[in-house]
C-alpha positions as CSV (number, residue, x, y, z in Angstrom):
1,M,270.6,103.6,90.1
2,E,271.5,101.2,87.3
3,I,270.5,97.5,88.0
4,N,271.9,95.1,85.4
5,T,270.3,91.7,84.8
6,L,272.1,89.1,82.7
7,I,270.0,86.4,80.9
8,I,272.2,83.4,79.9
9,G,270.8,81.0,77.4
10,Y,268.7,83.3,75.3
11,V,269.7,86.0,72.8
12,P,266.8,87.8,70.9
13,I,266.6,87.0,67.2
14,V,266.9,90.2,65.2
15,D,266.4,88.7,61.7
16,T,264.2,85.6,61.4
17,T,265.2,84.9,57.8
18,G,266.1,81.2,57.5
19,K,265.2,80.5,61.2
20,K,263.3,77.3,62.0
21,P,259.8,77.5,63.3
22,R,261.0,76.2,66.7
23,E,263.6,78.9,67.0
24,I,261.0,81.6,66.2
25,R,258.5,80.1,68.6
26,D,261.1,80.1,71.4
27,N,262.2,83.6,70.6
28,N,258.7,85.0,70.6
29,Y,257.9,83.2,73.9
30,F,260.9,84.8,75.8
31,K,260.5,88.2,74.1
32,E,256.9,88.4,75.3
33,L,257.7,87.0,78.8
34,L,260.6,89.4,79.5
35,S,258.7,92.4,78.2
36,S,256.0,91.8,80.9
37,Y,258.4,92.6,83.8
38,D,260.6,95.4,84.9
39,L,264.0,93.7,85.3
40,G,266.3,96.7,85.1
41,N,268.8,96.8,82.2
42,I,268.6,93.4,80.5
43,Y,271.6,91.9,78.8
44,Y,271.7,88.6,76.9
45,S,274.3,85.9,76.3
46,N,274.4,82.4,75.0
47,Q,275.8,79.6,77.1
48,T,279.3,79.3,75.8
49,D,282.0,80.4,78.3
50,I,283.5,83.1,76.1
51,N,280.2,84.8,75.7
52,W,278.8,84.9,79.2
53,K,282.1,85.6,80.8
54,A,282.8,88.5,78.5
55,K,279.3,89.9,79.1
56,R,279.7,89.4,82.9
57,D,283.0,91.3,83.0
58,E,281.5,94.1,80.9
59,I,278.3,94.8,82.9
60,N,279.0,93.3,86.4
61,P,275.3,92.1,86.8
62,L,273.6,92.2,90.1
63,I,271.1,89.5,88.9
64,I,271.8,86.5,86.7
65,V,269.1,84.2,85.2
66,Y,270.5,80.9,83.8
67,L,268.3,79.1,81.4
68,G,269.5,75.5,81.5
69,S,270.9,72.9,83.8
70,E,271.9,73.4,87.4
71,Y,275.4,71.9,86.7
72,Y,276.4,74.6,84.3
73,A,274.6,77.3,86.4
74,Q,277.0,76.4,89.2
75,E,279.9,77.1,86.9
76,V,278.5,80.6,86.3
77,R,278.1,81.0,90.1
78,K,281.8,80.1,90.7
79,Y,282.9,82.7,88.2
80,K,280.5,85.4,89.4
81,N,279.5,84.6,93.0
82,D,278.4,88.1,94.1
83,A,275.2,88.2,92.0
84,L,271.8,86.8,92.8
85,M,271.5,83.6,90.7
86,Y,268.2,82.2,89.4
87,L,267.9,78.9,87.6
88,A,265.0,78.5,85.0
89,D,264.1,76.2,82.2
90,G,265.2,77.1,78.7
91,A,262.5,77.6,76.0
92,S,263.2,74.2,74.4
93,S,262.6,72.5,77.7
94,V,259.3,74.4,78.2
95,F,257.9,73.1,74.9
96,Y,259.5,69.7,75.1
97,R,256.6,68.0,76.7
98,K,253.1,69.5,76.2
99,A,251.8,68.2,79.5
100,E,254.5,70.1,81.5
101,A,254.5,73.3,79.4
102,E,252.0,75.3,81.5
103,E,253.7,74.3,84.8
104,K,257.1,75.5,83.5
105,K,255.6,78.7,82.2
106,E,254.1,79.4,85.6
107,K,257.6,78.8,87.2
108,H,259.0,81.4,84.8
109,K,256.3,83.9,85.9
110,K,257.1,83.3,89.5
111,I,260.9,83.8,89.0
112,F,260.6,87.0,87.0
113,S,257.9,88.4,89.4
114,E,260.4,87.8,92.2
115,I,263.2,89.5,90.3
116,E,260.9,92.5,89.6
117,R,260.0,92.8,93.3
118,M,263.7,92.5,94.2
119,K,264.6,95.2,91.7
120,K,261.9,97.5,93.1
121,K,263.3,97.0,96.7
122,I,266.8,97.7,95.6
123,K,265.6,101.0,94.0
124,E,263.9,102.0,97.2
125,D,266.7,101.0,99.6
126,G,269.6,102.4,97.5
127,E,273.3,101.4,97.2
128,E,273.4,99.9,100.7
129,E,271.0,97.2,99.5
130,V,273.1,96.5,96.5
131,Q,276.1,95.9,98.7
132,N,274.1,93.7,101.1
133,I,272.9,91.5,98.1
134,R,276.5,91.1,96.8
135,K,277.7,90.2,100.2
136,F,274.9,87.7,100.8
137,S,275.3,86.1,97.3
138,A,279.0,85.6,97.9
139,M,278.5,83.7,101.1
140,S,279.5,80.0,101.4
141,Y,276.9,77.4,102.3
142,N,278.0,77.3,105.9
143,D,278.2,81.1,106.3
144,M,274.7,81.4,104.9
145,Y,273.3,78.6,107.0
146,K,274.8,80.1,110.2
147,M,273.3,83.5,109.3
148,I,269.8,82.1,108.8
149,Q,270.1,80.0,111.9
150,K,271.0,83.0,114.1
151,A,268.1,85.0,112.6
152,I,265.6,82.2,113.3
153,I,266.6,81.9,117.0
154,S,266.9,85.7,117.4
155,D,264.4,87.5,119.7
156,D,263.6,89.9,116.8
157,K,260.3,88.5,115.4
158,E,260.6,90.5,112.2
159,L,264.0,89.0,111.6
160,N,262.6,85.5,112.4
161,K,259.9,86.1,109.8
162,K,262.3,87.3,107.1
163,A,264.7,84.4,107.7
164,W,261.9,81.8,107.3
165,E,260.5,83.6,104.2
166,L,264.0,83.5,102.7
167,L,264.5,79.8,103.6
168,M,261.1,78.7,102.4
169,N,261.2,80.6,99.1
170,K,260.9,77.9,96.4
171,N,262.4,80.2,93.7
172,G,265.4,81.2,95.8
173,H,268.9,79.8,96.1
174,S,269.1,76.1,95.4
175,D,271.0,75.5,98.7
176,F,267.9,76.6,100.6
177,I,266.3,73.2,100.0
178,W,269.2,71.5,101.8
179,M,269.3,74.1,104.5
180,R,265.6,73.6,105.2
181,V,266.2,69.9,105.6
182,Q,269.3,70.4,107.7
183,L,267.5,72.9,110.0
184,I,264.5,70.7,110.5
185,C,266.6,67.6,111.3
186,E,268.8,69.5,113.7
187,C,265.7,70.9,115.5
188,W,264.1,67.5,115.8
189,E,267.3,65.9,117.1
190,A,267.8,68.6,119.7
191,S,264.2,68.5,121.0
192,D,263.3,66.8,124.3
193,A,260.1,64.6,124.5
194,K,257.7,67.6,124.9
195,G,259.5,69.5,122.2
196,K,259.1,66.6,119.8
197,E,255.4,66.4,120.7
198,N,255.0,70.1,119.9
199,F,257.0,69.7,116.7
200,L,254.6,67.0,115.5
201,N,251.5,68.9,116.5
202,L,252.7,72.0,114.7
203,A,253.1,70.0,111.6
204,M,249.6,68.6,111.9
205,K,248.3,72.2,112.5
206,D,249.7,73.0,109.1
207,H,247.7,70.2,107.6
208,I,244.6,71.6,109.4
209,D,245.3,75.1,108.1
210,N,245.7,73.7,104.6
211,G,242.3,72.0,104.8
212,L,243.7,68.5,104.8
213,A,243.1,67.3,108.4
214,L,240.8,67.6,111.4
215,E,241.6,67.1,115.1
216,L,239.7,64.3,116.9
217,A,239.2,63.4,120.6
218,I,242.2,62.2,122.6
219,H,242.9,58.4,122.4
220,T,244.1,56.3,125.3
221,D,245.6,53.0,124.6
222,E,245.6,49.8,126.7
223,E,248.8,50.8,128.5
224,G,247.3,54.2,129.5
225,V,249.4,56.2,127.0
226,Q,247.4,59.2,125.6
227,Y,247.6,60.3,122.0
228,R,246.3,63.3,120.1
229,Q,244.4,62.1,117.1
230,Y,244.1,63.7,113.6
231,E,242.1,62.5,110.7
232,F,243.2,63.4,107.2
233,I,240.4,64.6,104.9
234,Y,240.1,65.1,101.1
235,P,240.3,68.6,99.6
236,N,236.5,68.7,99.3
237,G,236.1,67.9,103.0
238,Q,235.2,64.2,102.8
239,R,236.6,61.8,105.3
240,T,239.5,59.5,104.5
241,Y,239.2,57.5,107.7
242,Y,243.0,57.6,108.0
243,I,243.9,58.5,111.6
244,R,247.3,59.8,112.8
245,R,248.1,59.5,116.5
246,I,250.7,61.7,118.2
247,P,251.9,60.6,121.7
248,I,251.4,63.1,124.6
249,A,254.7,63.4,126.4
250,T,254.5,62.8,130.2
251,K,256.7,64.4,132.9
252,G,260.1,62.8,133.0
253,M,259.8,61.0,129.6
254,D,263.1,61.2,127.7
255,K,263.3,61.9,124.0
256,Y,264.3,58.3,123.1
257,G,261.4,56.9,124.9
258,Y,259.1,59.3,123.1
259,E,260.5,58.3,119.7
260,N,259.8,54.6,120.6
261,L,256.1,55.4,121.0
262,L,255.9,56.7,117.4
263,S,256.4,53.2,116.0
264,K,253.2,51.8,117.6
265,Y,250.9,53.7,115.1
266,E,253.6,54.3,112.5
267,T,253.7,58.0,113.2
268,P,256.4,59.8,111.1
269,N,259.2,61.7,112.9
270,G,259.2,65.5,112.8
271,A,261.5,65.9,109.8
272,R,259.4,63.5,107.7
273,M,256.2,65.1,108.8
274,L,257.2,68.7,108.0
275,L,258.5,67.7,104.6
276,E,255.2,65.9,104.1
277,V,253.3,69.1,104.8
278,G,255.0,70.9,101.9
279,Q,254.5,68.0,99.5
280,M,250.8,67.6,100.4
281,K,250.2,71.3,100.1
282,S,251.8,71.3,96.7
283,E,249.8,68.3,95.4
284,M,246.6,69.7,96.8
285,K,247.2,73.0,94.9
286,K,247.6,71.0,91.7
287,Y,244.5,69.1,92.4
288,T,242.3,72.0,93.4
289,D,243.4,74.1,90.4
290,V,242.2,71.4,88.0
291,E,239.0,70.8,89.9
292,A,238.2,74.5,90.3
293,E,238.5,75.0,86.5
294,K,236.0,72.1,86.0
295,I,233.6,73.5,88.5
296,Y,233.9,77.0,87.0
297,M,233.0,75.7,83.6
298,I,230.0,73.8,85.0
299,L,228.7,76.8,86.8
300,K,229.3,79.1,83.9
301,E,227.3,76.8,81.6
302,W,224.6,76.4,84.3
303,K,224.3,80.2,84.6
304,A,223.9,80.5,80.8
305,N,221.3,77.8,80.7
306,P,219.9,76.6,84.1
307,D,217.8,73.9,82.3
308,K,220.9,71.9,81.1
309,T,220.8,68.4,82.4
310,Q,223.6,66.8,84.5
311,R,224.3,64.6,81.5
312,E,224.8,67.6,79.3
313,L,227.1,69.2,81.9
314,N,229.0,65.9,82.1
315,I,228.4,65.4,85.8
316,I,228.5,61.9,87.1
317,D,227.2,60.9,90.6
318,P,229.3,58.7,93.0
319,E,227.7,55.6,91.5
320,G,228.8,56.5,88.0
321,V,225.4,57.5,86.7
322,F,224.5,60.4,84.5
323,H,221.1,62.1,85.3
324,N,218.7,63.6,82.8
325,E,217.7,66.4,85.0
326,P,219.0,69.9,85.8
327,L,221.4,70.7,88.7
328,K,219.7,70.8,92.1
329,E,220.1,73.5,94.7
330,R,222.4,71.3,96.8
331,H,224.7,70.8,93.7
332,I,224.9,74.6,93.2
333,A,225.6,75.2,96.8
334,E,228.4,72.7,97.0
335,F,230.0,73.7,93.7
336,S,229.9,77.3,94.8
337,R,231.4,76.5,98.1
338,L,234.3,74.7,96.6
339,L,234.9,77.3,93.9
340,K,235.0,80.1,96.4
341,A,237.5,78.1,98.5
342,W,239.8,77.1,95.7
343,A,239.5,80.0,93.2
344,E,237.8,83.0,94.7
345,D,238.6,85.2,91.6
346,K,236.6,82.8,89.4
347,Y,233.8,82.6,92.0
348,L,233.5,86.4,92.1
349,E,233.4,86.4,88.3
350,L,230.3,84.3,88.4
351,F,228.7,85.6,91.6
352,P,229.8,89.3,91.9
């Protein structure tokens, strides 16, 4: 089965004579990137209408990757709405700001890994999967939303799971972001008092599962209202002393009365709290990736020379003091624990 992928915004350079260093750099970057993945038959076009429209009509791609702005990507989608569309940064954008380059490169890897997996699945499932993809891609926003909504409330657990995976895929259709928000808001508005309590506790459970919160003892206020309590913690497990309280709904309480209780301790509503979960998880990943690399380098140097002092390893204690003595066992134990939790592959490299 032939699977055609169209890349818009990059055309390989055949002859580098007279080309600027920037153009050669961009070309080499995409050449190496695309060669790392099995994307089917790859075709290329620049971003002018006459080029990509002609190429689209010629090859009828199943997958299109647009390297550029979302505005122009939508123009492509209008012209070819039965292909899977992916939006990614162009090479000039990747190298525009050095501080953002690695993050944008990682995004490219995620997108092309997803396309590779999709291509493999299409090969395995055959022509029927191709038709399903074209039908799905051609759906309007409302059609797609209704389809996902039905799948989520279905009794089929496997269908539920696939719908949520589709909706939560960060590299998927740009409309999924708004569908996610819409679905969360609709669920919150429709929930009764007990449903809203469960909604909030599920969001806090996600924080706990992500290692960012702990559940405390139930709190009872001066009016006799009970609250579940959660304390946020730092990624390394230290306390923040920031407590969030979620009211426990009582029999007969209506949803508006429940929402009024949220204001007492400035508890966010369900929509805000679920969106917060995703944001905090993303920020935690950025933080732990950086810290894991620092810890990895410290432990690597320590293994090579256990007599190196904390000053030589550039370690500062909480009071801002360097120590002229080697790492202690408690340091090694704590660094090892964090590295294993945040970057197990690096931990196993040092402690196989």
